[in-house]
C-alpha positions in Angstrom: 0.0 0.0 0.0 1.4 3.4 -1.0 2.2 5.7 1.9 0.9 9.3 2.0 4.5 10.6 1.8 5.0 8.8 -1.5 1.8 10.5 -2.9 3.0 13.9 -1.8 6.4 13.4 -3.4 4.9 12.3 -6.7 2.6 15.3 -6.7 5.4 17.7 -6.0 7.5 16.0 -8.8 4.6 16.4 -11.2 4.1 20.0 -10.2 7.8 20.6 -10.7 7.8 19.0 -14.1 4.8 21.1 -15.1 6.5 24.3 -14.0 9.7 23.4 -15.8 7.7 22.5 -19.0 5.8 25.8 -18.8 9.0 27.7 -18.4 10.6 25.8 -21.3 7.8 26.5 -23.8 7.0 29.8 -25.6 4.8 30.8 -28.5 5.7 33.0 -31.5 2.8 34.8 -33.2 2.7 35.3 -36.9 3.1 39.1 -36.5 6.1 38.7 -34.1 9.8 37.6 -34.0 11.3 36.5 -30.7 14.7 36.9 -29.2 15.8 34.3 -26.6 17.9 35.8 -23.8 20.1 33.8 -21.4 20.9 35.9 -18.3 20.2 39.1 -20.4 22.4 38.0 -23.3 20.7 37.1 -26.7 21.3 33.5 -27.6 18.8 32.9 -30.4 16.2 34.6 -32.7 13.0 32.8 -33.6 11.0 34.1 -36.6 8.9 31.0 -37.3 5.4 31.2 -35.8 4.3 28.4 -33.5 5.3 26.6 -30.2 9.1 26.5 -29.4 11.3 25.3 -26.6 14.0 27.1 -24.5 15.9 26.5 -21.3 13.7 27.2 -18.3 16.1 29.9 -17.1 16.0 31.7 -20.4 13.7 34.7 -21.1 12.1 35.9 -24.4 11.4 39.3 -25.9 8.8 39.7 -28.7 9.4 42.2 -31.4 6.8 43.2 -34.0 7.7 42.3 -37.6 4.7 44.1 -39.2 5.1 47.4 -41.0 5.1 50.2 -38.5 4.2 53.9 -38.8 6.4 56.8 -37.9 4.6 60.1 -37.5 6.9 63.0 -37.8 5.9 66.4 -36.4 5.8 69.4 -38.7 9.0 71.2 -39.1 10.4 74.2 -41.0 12.9 73.5 -43.8 14.8 76.2 -45.8 14.8 75.4 -49.6 17.7 76.4 -51.9 16.0 79.6 -52.9 15.8 80.6 -49.2 12.1 80.0 -49.0 10.9 78.6 -45.6 8.7 75.5 -45.9 6.5 73.8 -43.3 6.9 70.1 -44.1 4.6 67.4 -42.6 6.0 63.9 -43.4 5.6 60.3 -42.2 7.4 57.1 -42.8 6.7 53.4 -42.7 9.3 50.8 -41.7 9.7 47.2 -40.5 12.3 45.5 -38.3 14.2 43.1 -40.5 17.0 42.2 -38.1 15.6 41.6 -34.6 18.9 40.9 -33.0 20.6 44.1 -34.3 17.5 46.1 -33.5 17.5 44.8 -29.9 21.2 45.5 -29.5 21.1 49.0 -31.0 17.9 50.6 -29.9 16.1 48.0 -27.7 12.5 49.1 -28.2 10.1 50.5 -30.8 9.7 53.7 -28.8 13.5 54.3 -28.8 13.5 53.4 -32.5 10.8 56.0 -33.3 12.9 58.7 -31.6 16.0 57.7 -33.5 14.2 57.5 -36.8 12.5 60.9 -36.3 15.9 62.5 -35.9 17.2 60.7 -39.0 14.1 61.6 -41.0 14.4 65.3 -40.1 18.0 65.3 -41.1 17.2 63.6 -44.5 14.4 66.1 -45.1 16.7 69.1 -44.5 19.4 67.6 -46.7 17.2 66.7 -49.7 14.8 69.7 -49.6 17.6 72.1 -48.9 19.1 71.3 -52.3 16.0 72.2 -54.4 13.7 75.2 -54.8 10.3 75.8 -53.4 8.5 75.1 -56.7 10.4 71.8 -57.1 9.2 70.6 -53.7 5.6 71.7 -54.1 5.0 70.9 -57.8 7.7 69.6 -60.0 9.6 66.7 -58.5 7.8 65.8 -55.2 7.6 62.1 -55.9 11.3 61.9 -56.8 12.3 63.9 -53.7 10.3 61.5 -51.5 12.2 58.6 -53.1 15.6 60.2 -52.3 14.6 60.8 -48.7 13.5 57.2 -48.3 16.8 55.9 -49.7 18.8 58.1 -47.4 16.7 57.2 -44.3 16.8 53.4 -45.2 20.6 53.5 -45.6 21.0 55.2 -42.2 18.4 53.0 -40.4 20.0 49.8 -41.7 22.5 49.9 -38.9 19.6 49.5 -36.4 18.2 46.5 -38.2 15.4 48.6 -39.7 14.2 48.7 -43.3 12.4 51.9 -44.4 9.5 50.9 -46.6 8.1 54.3 -47.6 8.4 58.1 -46.9 5.6 60.5 -47.8 5.3 64.2 -47.6 1.7 65.1 -46.6 2.1 68.8 -46.8 4.9 71.2 -47.9 3.8 74.8 -47.8 4.9 78.2 -46.7 4.5 79.2 -43.0 1.2 80.7 -42.0 2.5 84.3 -42.0 4.2 83.8 -45.3 1.1 82.2 -46.8 -0.9 85.2 -45.7 1.6 87.6 -47.2 1.6 85.6 -50.5 -2.2 85.6 -50.5 -2.3 89.3 -49.9 0.2 89.9 -52.7 -1.8 87.6 -55.1 -5.0 89.4 -54.0 -3.4 92.8 -54.7 -2.1 91.6 -58.1 -5.6 90.3 -59.1 -7.2 93.6 -58.0 -4.6 95.5 -60.0 -5.3 93.4 -63.1 -9.1 93.8 -62.6 -8.6 97.6 -62.3 -6.5 97.5 -65.5 -9.1 95.5 -67.3 -11.8 97.9 -66.2 -9.8 100.9 -67.3 -9.1 99.3 -70.7 -12.9 98.5 -71.0 -13.8 102.1 -70.0 -11.3 103.4 -72.6 -12.6 101.1 -75.3 -16.2 102.1 -74.4 -15.3 105.8 -74.6 -13.6 105.2 -78.0 -16.8 103.4 -79.2 -19.0 106.2 -77.9 -16.8 108.9 -79.4 -16.8 107.1 -82.8 -20.6 106.7 -82.6 -21.1 110.4 -81.7 -18.8 111.3 -84.6 -20.6 109.1 -87.0 -24.0 110.5 -85.8 -22.7 114.0 -86.4 -21.4 113.2 -89.8 -24.6 111.3 -90.8 -26.8 114.2 -89.5 -24.6 116.8 -91.4 -24.8 114.7 -94.6 -28.6 114.4 -94.2 -29.0 118.1 -93.5 -26.8 118.9 -96.5 -28.8 116.6 -98.7 -32.0 118.0 -97.3 -30.9 121.6 -98.0 -29.9 120.6 -101.5 -33.2 118.9 -102.0 -35.0 121.8 -100.5 -33.1 124.3 -102.7 -33.9 122.2 -105.8 -37.6 122.2 -104.7 -37.6 125.9 -104.0 -36.0 126.6 -107.4 -38.6 124.3 -109.0 -41.4 126.1 -107.1 -40.1 129.5 -108.1 -39.8 128.4 -111.7 -43.4 127.1 -111.6 -44.6 130.3 -110.0 -42.8 132.4 -112.5 -44.1 130.3 -115.3 -47.6 130.5 -113.9 -47.3 134.2 -113.4 -46.2 134.7 -117.0 -49.2 132.7 -118.2 -51.9 134.4 -116.1 -50.8 137.3 -113.9 -54.3 138.0 -112.5 -54.8 134.4 -111.4 -51.4 134.4 -109.8 -52.2 137.6 -107.9 -55.5 136.1 -106.8 -53.8 132.9 -105.6 -51.2 134.9 -103.6 -54.0 137.0 -102.0 -56.0 133.8 -101.0 -52.8 132.3 -99.5 -52.3 135.6 -97.6 -55.9 135.5 -96.3 -55.5 131.9 -95.2 -52.3 132.7 -93.3 -53.5 136.0 -91.8 -57.1 135.2 -90.9 -56.5 132.7 -88.0 -59.5 131.2 -86.0 -60.6 133.5 -83.2 -58.2 136.2 -84.3 -59.3 138.2 -87.5 -58.1 141.7 -86.6 -55.9 143.7 -89.0 -54.7 147.3 -88.5 -55.1 148.2 -92.2 -57.1 150.7 -94.1 -60.3 149.3 -95.6 -59.4 150.5 -99.0 -55.9 148.8 -98.7 -54.7 146.8 -101.7 -54.7 143.8 -99.3 -58.6 143.8 -99.2 -59.2 144.5 -102.9 -60.7 141.0 -103.5 -63.3 141.7 -100.7 -64.9 144.6 -102.6 -64.4 143.3 -106.1 -64.0 139.5 -107.0 -61.9 140.5 -110.0 -59.5 142.4 -107.7 -59.8 145.7 -109.5 -60.2 149.0 -107.6 -62.8 151.7 -108.5 -60.0 153.9 -109.8 -58.9 151.4 -112.4 -60.4 151.6 -115.8 -61.7 148.4 -117.2 -59.8 147.1 -120.2 -61.3 147.7 -123.6 -62.3 144.7 -125.5 
């Protein structure tokens, strides 16, 4: 029959085996790579996911092997044309050599600080060699590639591979942007005023030409009217002279009737003339002869 002491010893042995087994096993996730440390000194790097064994007295450190983001705060950079730029950039990187990464920087937080310093230096070097227009418009993609290459070369010593570098924003500082905006606004206002002045000048030229054309047309019309009127008056006088030559009495009668029509207005028939005036001779005698005139012999 087994004694109680034997059962306790077996139980303690099983518990010790379980503890040793637990301390000897570790798991590597698909997104991680693990460094095995023996008394603080790296002895192995495990990159394959799954269950692995180690000495019970060894420890492990898990390091992310996914692509990581590096957010860089905005900073001012001076371009080659002495323009000040506010540059907002970010980078993406991965840890390709876990052992070197651990030995050089130790953690992702420390790596971010180191990479931020290197990224800022690369930005100043590359953007300081080109002009403002080149950064903003012409060769932005090419410049980002150069910055990535420089940063990757310098970060390689920390076991880090730089995947990408992007410039979100590259613009003038706020006070410079406002000054540029004010200058552009003034330039547009000047151009608008110039266009308005040119339009007013053109309108004045058109109006002056129209007024001149109107004056010339009216003068020509008046000249033609006077000429036509002169021809008409000459023709009228000719007809009158011809009529007078044919029948002087009728012509005198016609002229007197026209004078009566013109002089005897409605509601105003007063004349300051003598009743025996020659003007009223047709009132007393339809033939227009006065009493002193002798009738013509047949």
